[in-house]
VOROGU-227223 format. One record per atom (N, C-alpha, C): residue number from 1; z, y, x; residue in three letters; atom name. Coordinates in steps of 0.05 Angstrom, whole numbers, plus 32768, in hexadecimal, padded with zeros to 4 digits. Atoms other than C-alpha are relative to their C-alpha. Layout:
<r num="NUM" pz="Z" py="Y" px="X" residuo="ALA" atomo="CA"/>
...
***
This chain:
<r num="1" pz="8005" py="8016" px="8022" residuo="UNK" atomo="N"/>
<r num="1" pz="833F" py="7C1F" px="7BBD" residuo="UNK" atomo="CA"/>
<r num="1" pz="801D" py="7FF5" px="8001" residuo="UNK" atomo="C"/>
<r num="2" pz="7FED" py="8000" px="8006" residuo="UNK" atomo="N"/>
<r num="2" pz="837A" py="7C1E" px="7B95" residuo="UNK" atomo="CA"/>
<r num="2" pz="8009" py="7FDC" px="8000" residuo="UNK" atomo="C"/>
<r num="3" pz="7FF4" py="801E" px="8004" residuo="UNK" atomo="N"/>
<r num="3" pz="839F" py="7BD4" px="7B92" residuo="UNK" atomo="CA"/>
<r num="3" pz="8012" py="7FF9" px="7FEE" residuo="UNK" atomo="C"/>
<r num="4" pz="7FF3" py="8009" px="8011" residuo="UNK" atomo="N"/>
<r num="4" pz="83BD" py="7BA9" px="7B63" residuo="UNK" atomo="CA"/>
<r num="4" pz="8015" py="7FEA" px="800C" residuo="UNK" atomo="C"/>
<r num="5" pz="7FF2" py="8011" px="7FFC" residuo="UNK" atomo="N"/>
<r num="5" pz="83F5" py="7B80" px="7B62" residuo="UNK" atomo="CA"/>
<r num="5" pz="7FFA" py="7FEF" px="7FE0" residuo="UNK" atomo="C"/>
<r num="6" pz="7FF7" py="8012" px="8005" residuo="UNK" atomo="N"/>
<r num="6" pz="83EF" py="7B3C" px="7B33" residuo="UNK" atomo="CA"/>
<r num="6" pz="8005" py="7FEF" px="8001" residuo="UNK" atomo="C"/>
<r num="7" pz="7FE8" py="8015" px="8004" residuo="UNK" atomo="N"/>
<r num="7" pz="841D" py="7B11" px="7B16" residuo="UNK" atomo="CA"/>
<r num="7" pz="7FF2" py="7FEC" px="7FF3" residuo="UNK" atomo="C"/>
<r num="8" pz="7FFE" py="8019" px="8011" residuo="UNK" atomo="N"/>
<r num="8" pz="8418" py="7ACD" px="7AFA" residuo="UNK" atomo="CA"/>
<r num="8" pz="8017" py="7FFC" px="7FF3" residuo="UNK" atomo="C"/>
<r num="9" pz="7FE9" py="8008" px="8000" residuo="UNK" atomo="N"/>
<r num="9" pz="8445" py="7ACA" px="7AC8" residuo="UNK" atomo="CA"/>
<r num="9" pz="7FFD" py="7FEC" px="7FDE" residuo="UNK" atomo="C"/>
<r num="10" pz="7FF8" py="8010" px="800E" residuo="UNK" atomo="N"/>
<r num="10" pz="842D" py="7A98" px="7A93" residuo="UNK" atomo="CA"/>
<r num="10" pz="7FEC" py="7FE0" px="800E" residuo="UNK" atomo="C"/>
<r num="11" pz="800E" py="8019" px="7FF7" residuo="UNK" atomo="N"/>
<r num="11" pz="8416" py="7A4F" px="7A9B" residuo="UNK" atomo="CA"/>
<r num="11" pz="7FE3" py="7FFE" px="7FF7" residuo="UNK" atomo="C"/>
<r num="12" pz="801D" py="8003" px="8005" residuo="UNK" atomo="N"/>
<r num="12" pz="83CB" py="7A34" px="7AAD" residuo="UNK" atomo="CA"/>
<r num="12" pz="7FF8" py="7FE5" px="7FF1" residuo="UNK" atomo="C"/>
<r num="13" pz="8001" py="801A" px="800B" residuo="UNK" atomo="N"/>
<r num="13" pz="83D7" py="79F2" px="7A8B" residuo="UNK" atomo="CA"/>
<r num="13" pz="7FF5" py="8005" px="7FE9" residuo="UNK" atomo="C"/>
<r num="14" pz="8002" py="7FF9" px="8012" residuo="UNK" atomo="N"/>
<r num="14" pz="83AF" py="79F4" px="7A4D" residuo="UNK" atomo="CA"/>
<r num="14" pz="7FE4" py="8014" px="7FFD" residuo="UNK" atomo="C"/>
<r num="15" pz="8015" py="7FE3" px="7FF9" residuo="UNK" atomo="N"/>
<r num="15" pz="8381" py="7A2D" px="7A64" residuo="UNK" atomo="CA"/>
<r num="15" pz="7FE1" py="7FF3" px="8005" residuo="UNK" atomo="C"/>
<r num="16" pz="8018" py="8007" px="7FF1" residuo="UNK" atomo="N"/>
<r num="16" pz="8335" py="7A26" px="7A63" residuo="UNK" atomo="CA"/>
<r num="16" pz="7FF3" py="7FFA" px="801C" residuo="UNK" atomo="C"/>
<r num="17" pz="8003" py="8007" px="7FE0" residuo="UNK" atomo="N"/>
<r num="17" pz="8313" py="7A11" px="7AA3" residuo="UNK" atomo="CA"/>
<r num="17" pz="7FFA" py="801A" px="800B" residuo="UNK" atomo="C"/>
<r num="18" pz="8002" py="7FE1" px="7FF0" residuo="UNK" atomo="N"/>
<r num="18" pz="82FD" py="7A52" px="7AAD" residuo="UNK" atomo="CA"/>
<r num="18" pz="800C" py="8018" px="7FFB" residuo="UNK" atomo="C"/>
<r num="19" pz="7FED" py="7FEA" px="7FFC" residuo="UNK" atomo="N"/>
<r num="19" pz="8336" py="7A7C" px="7AA8" residuo="UNK" atomo="CA"/>
<r num="19" pz="8011" py="7FEC" px="801E" residuo="UNK" atomo="C"/>
<r num="20" pz="7FEE" py="8000" px="7FE6" residuo="UNK" atomo="N"/>
<r num="20" pz="8353" py="7A4B" px="7ADA" residuo="UNK" atomo="CA"/>
<r num="20" pz="7FF1" py="8008" px="8018" residuo="UNK" atomo="C"/>
<r num="21" pz="8010" py="7FF1" px="7FE2" residuo="UNK" atomo="N"/>
<r num="21" pz="831E" py="7A55" px="7B0A" residuo="UNK" atomo="CA"/>
<r num="21" pz="7FFD" py="8024" px="7FFE" residuo="UNK" atomo="C"/>
<r num="22" pz="8000" py="7FF3" px="7FFD" residuo="UNK" atomo="N"/>
<r num="22" pz="832A" py="7AA1" px="7B03" residuo="UNK" atomo="CA"/>
<r num="22" pz="800B" py="800E" px="8009" residuo="UNK" atomo="C"/>
<r num="23" pz="7FD2" py="7FFB" px="7FEC" residuo="UNK" atomo="N"/>
<r num="23" pz="8381" py="7A97" px="7B13" residuo="UNK" atomo="CA"/>
<r num="23" pz="7FF4" py="7FFC" px="801C" residuo="UNK" atomo="C"/>
<r num="24" pz="8008" py="8003" px="7FE7" residuo="UNK" atomo="N"/>
<r num="24" pz="835B" py="7A73" px="7B4C" residuo="UNK" atomo="CA"/>
<r num="24" pz="7FE8" py="8011" px="800D" residuo="UNK" atomo="C"/>
<r num="25" pz="8012" py="7FEA" px="7FE8" residuo="UNK" atomo="N"/>
<r num="25" pz="8324" py="7AA9" px="7B64" residuo="UNK" atomo="CA"/>
<r num="25" pz="801A" py="801B" px="8009" residuo="UNK" atomo="C"/>
<r num="26" pz="7FF4" py="7FF0" px="7FF5" residuo="UNK" atomo="N"/>
<r num="26" pz="835C" py="7AD9" px="7B5D" residuo="UNK" atomo="CA"/>
<r num="26" pz="801A" py="7FFB" px="8015" residuo="UNK" atomo="C"/>
<r num="27" pz="7FE7" py="8001" px="7FF6" residuo="UNK" atomo="N"/>
<r num="27" pz="838B" py="7AB3" px="7B86" residuo="UNK" atomo="CA"/>
<r num="27" pz="801B" py="7FE9" px="7FF9" residuo="UNK" atomo="C"/>
<r num="28" pz="7FEF" py="8004" px="800A" residuo="UNK" atomo="N"/>
<r num="28" pz="83BE" py="7A9F" px="7B55" residuo="UNK" atomo="CA"/>
<r num="28" pz="7FFD" py="7FE0" px="7FFA" residuo="UNK" atomo="C"/>
<r num="29" pz="8003" py="8025" px="7FFD" residuo="UNK" atomo="N"/>
<r num="29" pz="83D5" py="7A53" px="7B57" residuo="UNK" atomo="CA"/>
<r num="29" pz="8021" py="8003" px="7FEF" residuo="UNK" atomo="C"/>
<r num="30" pz="7FED" py="800C" px="800D" residuo="UNK" atomo="N"/>
<r num="30" pz="841E" py="7A4F" px="7B36" residuo="UNK" atomo="CA"/>
<r num="30" pz="800A" py="8025" px="7FFB" residuo="UNK" atomo="C"/>
<r num="31" pz="7FF4" py="7FE4" px="8018" residuo="UNK" atomo="N"/>
<r num="31" pz="8449" py="7A82" px="7B03" residuo="UNK" atomo="CA"/>
<r num="31" pz="8015" py="800C" px="8018" residuo="UNK" atomo="C"/>
<r num="32" pz="7FEB" py="7FEB" px="7FEC" residuo="UNK" atomo="N"/>
<r num="32" pz="846C" py="7AB9" px="7B2A" residuo="UNK" atomo="CA"/>
<r num="32" pz="7FF2" py="8002" px="8017" residuo="UNK" atomo="C"/>
<r num="33" pz="8014" py="7FFC" px="7FEB" residuo="UNK" atomo="N"/>
<r num="33" pz="843A" py="7AB9" px="7B5E" residuo="UNK" atomo="CA"/>
<r num="33" pz="7FFB" py="8021" px="7FFE" residuo="UNK" atomo="C"/>
<r num="34" pz="8001" py="7FE2" px="7FFD" residuo="UNK" atomo="N"/>
<r num="34" pz="842A" py="7B07" px="7B77" residuo="UNK" atomo="CA"/>
<r num="34" pz="7FE4" py="8002" px="8012" residuo="UNK" atomo="C"/>
<r num="35" pz="800A" py="7FFC" px="7FEC" residuo="UNK" atomo="N"/>
<r num="35" pz="83EC" py="7B13" px="7B96" residuo="UNK" atomo="CA"/>
<r num="35" pz="7FF4" py="802A" px="8000" residuo="UNK" atomo="C"/>
<r num="36" pz="8007" py="7FD5" px="800B" residuo="UNK" atomo="N"/>
<r num="36" pz="83CC" py="7B5E" px="7B9C" residuo="UNK" atomo="CA"/>
<r num="36" pz="7FE0" py="7FFC" px="8010" residuo="UNK" atomo="C"/>
<r num="37" pz="8023" py="7FFB" px="8005" residuo="UNK" atomo="N"/>
<r num="37" pz="8383" py="7B6B" px="7B9E" residuo="UNK" atomo="CA"/>
<r num="37" pz="7FEF" py="802A" px="7FFD" residuo="UNK" atomo="C"/>
<r num="38" pz="8007" py="7FD5" px="800B" residuo="UNK" atomo="N"/>
<r num="38" pz="8357" py="7BB6" px="7B9C" residuo="UNK" atomo="CA"/>
<r num="38" pz="7FF6" py="7FF9" px="7FE5" residuo="UNK" atomo="C"/>
<r num="39" pz="8008" py="8002" px="8021" residuo="UNK" atomo="N"/>
<r num="39" pz="834A" py="7BC8" px="7B56" residuo="UNK" atomo="CA"/>
<r num="39" pz="7FEE" py="8007" px="8006" residuo="UNK" atomo="C"/>
<r num="40" pz="8019" py="7FE7" px="8004" residuo="UNK" atomo="N"/>
<r num="40" pz="8305" py="7BCC" px="7B58" residuo="UNK" atomo="CA"/>
<r num="40" pz="7FFB" py="7FEF" px="7FEC" residuo="UNK" atomo="C"/>
<r num="41" pz="800A" py="7FFC" px="801C" residuo="UNK" atomo="N"/>
<r num="41" pz="82D9" py="7BB8" px="7B1A" residuo="UNK" atomo="CA"/>
<r num="41" pz="7FFB" py="7FE8" px="7FF9" residuo="UNK" atomo="C"/>
<r num="42" pz="8008" py="8024" px="8002" residuo="UNK" atomo="N"/>
<r num="42" pz="82CF" py="7B6A" px="7B23" residuo="UNK" atomo="CA"/>
<r num="42" pz="801C" py="7FF0" px="8003" residuo="UNK" atomo="C"/>
<r num="43" pz="7FDE" py="8007" px="8005" residuo="UNK" atomo="N"/>
<r num="43" pz="8320" py="7B61" px="7B2F" residuo="UNK" atomo="CA"/>
<r num="43" pz="8009" py="8002" px="7FEC" residuo="UNK" atomo="C"/>
<r num="44" pz="7FF5" py="7FF0" px="8019" residuo="UNK" atomo="N"/>
<r num="44" pz="832F" py="7B8A" px="7AFB" residuo="UNK" atomo="CA"/>
<r num="44" pz="7FF5" py="7FEE" px="7FE6" residuo="UNK" atomo="C"/>
<r num="45" pz="8002" py="8015" px="8017" residuo="UNK" atomo="N"/>
<r num="45" pz="82FD" py="7B5E" px="7AC4" residuo="UNK" atomo="CA"/>
<r num="45" pz="800A" py="7FE2" px="800C" residuo="UNK" atomo="C"/>
<r num="46" pz="7FF9" py="8022" px="7FFD" residuo="UNK" atomo="N"/>
<r num="46" pz="831F" py="7B1A" px="7AE2" residuo="UNK" atomo="CA"/>
<r num="46" pz="8021" py="8006" px="7FF7" residuo="UNK" atomo="C"/>
<r num="47" pz="7FE8" py="8000" px="8015" residuo="UNK" atomo="N"/>
<r num="47" pz="8361" py="7B38" px="7ACC" residuo="UNK" atomo="CA"/>
<r num="47" pz="7FFE" py="8002" px="7FE2" residuo="UNK" atomo="C"/>
<r num="48" pz="8001" py="8003" px="801E" residuo="UNK" atomo="N"/>
<r num="48" pz="834B" py="7B46" px="7A8C" residuo="UNK" atomo="CA"/>
<r num="48" pz="7FFA" py="7FDC" px="7FED" residuo="UNK" atomo="C"/>
<r num="49" pz="8000" py="8018" px="8011" residuo="UNK" atomo="N"/>
<r num="49" pz="8336" py="7B07" px="7A7E" residuo="UNK" atomo="CA"/>
<r num="49" pz="8012" py="7FF1" px="7FFD" residuo="UNK" atomo="C"/>
<r num="50" pz="7FE9" py="800E" px="7FF7" residuo="UNK" atomo="N"/>
<r num="50" pz="8372" py="7AE2" px="7A94" residuo="UNK" atomo="CA"/>
<r num="50" pz="801C" py="8019" px="7FF1" residuo="UNK" atomo="C"/>
<r num="51" pz="7FEC" py="7FF1" px="800A" residuo="UNK" atomo="N"/>
<r num="51" pz="83A0" py="7B1C" px="7A75" residuo="UNK" atomo="CA"/>
<r num="51" pz="8017" py="7FF7" px="7FEC" residuo="UNK" atomo="C"/>
<r num="52" pz="7FE8" py="800F" px="8014" residuo="UNK" atomo="N"/>
<r num="52" pz="83C6" py="7AE9" px="7A4C" residuo="UNK" atomo="CA"/>
<r num="52" pz="8014" py="7FEB" px="8005" residuo="UNK" atomo="C"/>
<r num="53" pz="7FEA" py="800B" px="7FEE" residuo="UNK" atomo="N"/>
<r num="53" pz="83E0" py="7AC5" px="7A85" residuo="UNK" atomo="CA"/>
<r num="53" pz="8009" py="8010" px="8025" residuo="UNK" atomo="C"/>
<r num="54" pz="7FF0" py="7FEF" px="7FEC" residuo="UNK" atomo="N"/>
<r num="54" pz="83EF" py="7B02" px="7AB6" residuo="UNK" atomo="CA"/>
<r num="54" pz="8009" py="8019" px="7FFF" residuo="UNK" atomo="C"/>
<r num="55" pz="7FF7" py="7FDF" px="7FFE" residuo="UNK" atomo="N"/>
<r num="55" pz="8407" py="7B4D" px="7ABE" residuo="UNK" atomo="CA"/>
<r num="55" pz="8001" py="8002" px="8025" residuo="UNK" atomo="C"/>
<r num="56" pz="7FF9" py="7FF4" px="7FEF" residuo="UNK" atomo="N"/>
<r num="56" pz="840C" py="7B7B" px="7AEA" residuo="UNK" atomo="CA"/>
<r num="56" pz="8015" py="800F" px="8006" residuo="UNK" atomo="C"/>
<r num="57" pz="7FEE" py="7FFE" px="7FED" residuo="UNK" atomo="N"/>
<r num="57" pz="8442" py="7B8A" px="7B1E" residuo="UNK" atomo="CA"/>
<r num="57" pz="7FF4" py="8020" px="8003" residuo="UNK" atomo="C"/>
<r num="58" pz="7FFF" py="7FE3" px="7FEF" residuo="UNK" atomo="N"/>
<r num="58" pz="8451" py="7BD4" px="7B34" residuo="UNK" atomo="CA"/>
<r num="58" pz="8005" py="7FF5" px="8022" residuo="UNK" atomo="C"/>
***
């Protein structure tokens, strides 16, 4: 399965608790942090929920 790198680019301050928990589940804690995950439908759905806070890195 293909892997994707996800980078947090915006702050989680003033975000709803659901979005903060999604960032935690992705393993993102700080701005600029990059994590690598398998491109499963579950992970892609989580990225979609917080797409305004993260970006996909090549």
